[in-house]
N, C-alpha and C positions, 0 to 999 in steps of 0.2 A: 938753459935749464932743463934737466932730464927728470922725467917722472919715474918713480920707483914703485913697483907693484909687488907687495908681499902677499903670498898665499898662506893662509892659516887655516887649520882644521878646527872646527868648533862643533861640539855635540849639541844637536837640537832635538827636542822631544816632539814627535809628530803623533797626533791622536789618530788612531785608525778606528773607524766605525764599521762594524760588520752587521749586516742585516740578515737575519735568519727568518725565512718565510716557511711556514708549514701549513699546508692545506689539509684540513680535516673534513672528511665527508660525514655529515650528521644525517642519519636517515630520518625522514619525516614519515610518520605513520598517520594516515588520515582515515578516519572512520566516518562513513556517511550513512546516516539512517534514512532510508527511503520508505516513507509510509505508502503502503499499497492498499487500496480499497477495491475489493472485487465484489460486485453485486451479481448474484445469480438469481434470475427470475424464472420460476417454474410455474407454468399454468396447468392446473389440474381441473378437469371438468368432472364435477360430481353430479350425477343425475339425481334429481330429487322427485320422488313419486309421492303424491298425496292422494290418499283414498278417502273419499267422502261417502259415507253411507247414511242414507236418510230413509226412515220408515214412516210413512204417513198412513194413519188410520182415518178413514172417512166413514162416519156413521151413515148407514143406509136404512131406509124404511122398507120393510118387507123381509124377504129371505136373506139369511146371512150366508155369504160366500167367502171362500178362502181368498186372501189377498195375494198380491204379487210383490216380490222383492226384486228391485233393480239396483245394480251397482255400476258406477261409472268411474273410470280412471282418467285423471287429468295429468298430462305431461307438462311439467313446468320447465322454464328455461334453466340451463346450467348455472350454478352459482360459482362466482370467482372468489377464491380465497387466497390471501397472501400470507405466507409463512413468516415467522419471526426472522429478523436480520441476525447474522452471525458475524463476528469479527475474528479473523485469523491473523496472527502475527508470525512472520517467517524471518529467520536469520539466515541470510545467504552468504556463503563463503566463496570467494573466487580469487582470481589472480589479483595481485596488488595493483593499485592505481599507479600510473607513471608519475615520476618525480616532477614537481613543478618548480620552475626557475623564476625567481623574482628579480627583475632588472630595473634599477631606478634610472 
C-alpha cells in the first residue's frame, strides 16, 4: 500500500500586532520656597548724663553771708537698647534644578 501526499495551497489570515512606542519628555518645574530669617543685632552705647543740682539754704544766727553753689556730674552706665525686628522677603532666581528620576 502506497501513501499519496497531495499539496494544496490554502489562504490563512494571520494577525499582525505592531507595537509603537513613543517616549515623551515632560519637563518638571519645581519651585522651592526657602524661608530665610536673618537677624542683625547692633549694639549702640548711648551715654546717659544726669545732672543733679541741689541748693541748700541753712539759716544762720548772726551775720548773713553769700552762699556757695556746687554742682556734681554723675556718669551712669551705658544703656542697651534693642531696635525693632524687621522681616525681608527675597525672591532669588537661579539656574534650574536638575531633573529628578523616580524609579520603582
